[in-house]
N, C-alpha and C positions, 0 to 999 in steps of 0.2 A: 194268755188272752184275757182271762178274768181280771188279773191285776191291771191290765191296760184299761179295760172297761171301767173299773173303779177309780182309776186315776182320772180319766176323762170326766166321769161322773162327779168326782171331787171338784174338778175345775169349775164345772157349772154350778155346783152347790156353793163353792166359795164365792164365785161372782155374784150369786144371788144374795148371799150374806153381806158381801161388800156393798152392793147397791143398796140394800135395806139399811145398813148402818149409815151410809152416807146421807140417805134421806132423813133418818132419825136425828143425826147430829145437826144437819142443816135446819130442821124444824126447831130443835132446841136453841140454836144460835140466833135464829131470826125471830123467835117468839118475843112478844112485847115484854113479858116478864119471864126471866130464865128460871124455871123451877127444875132444878136438878138435885140429885142426891148421889154425889160421887162417893166412891168407897173402894176399899181394898177387899178382895175376895180370895180365899184359898180354895183352889179347885183340885180335888183328887184326880189323878190321871193314871190311865192304863198304859200309856206310852212308856217304853223302857229303853229303847236304843237311842243313841245320840241323834240319829236322823229323825226318828219319830218325835222326840222332844223338841228338836230344833224346828221341825215343820210345824208343830203345834204352836210354839212360842212365836214364830214368825207370822202365822195366820192370825193369831190374837193381836199382835202388834200392828199388822197391816190393816186391820179392821178399825175404822175410825171410831173413836170413843173408848177404846180399850188399849192397854199396853201391858206387856209382860214385865213384871218387876223382878221376880226371883223364881228359880226353879230349885226345889228341895228334892234331890234324887233319893236320899235314904227314905224320906217319908212319902215319896211319890206324889208330890203336890206341886202345883204351879200357883204362884201369887200374882194376881192381876189387879190392875186398877181400872175401874170402869167409870166413865163420865157420869152415867146415870144408872144406879143400881135399882132404883124404884122401890116399891114396897115389898118386893119379893126377891131377895138376893139369891135364893135357891134357884129361881127361874133362870138367872144369869149363868149359874153353875151348870145347870142342866143343858142350856143352850150351847155352852162351850163344849161340853162333853158329847152331846148327841149331834150337833151340827158339824163341829170342827173335828174333834178328836176321833170319834167313831168312824167317820168317813176317811180320815187319814190312815187309820189302822187297816181299813179294808184293802188299800192298795199298797201298803208297805209290809204286810205280812202275807204268808201263803194262805191259800183258801182253807177254810176250816180253823184257822188259828185265832180268829177274832171272836171273842165272846161266845 
């Protein structure tokens, strides 16, 4: 029952992140002067199974403004391209890990196995 709860919770969290990303990208595109700072970021990941990694990679790619470029399983990192990294690339990494990955792991792993 706990994993079902976290899956439903993940769906709402992802929809919120998806909506926010759509608004952010729309603002960037419609701005008179497009001030963006695109870049590649390597994000460390705790995901280890094929399902967890695929879920994370797909969530990143489905979110407007970001795309998964490469997964390095031995180094446990995922390389993403972000449309707007901004002044703080670490904030993007933290957002991916805390908003997407951490919540995926809550419903893909047994209770007590996450962090």
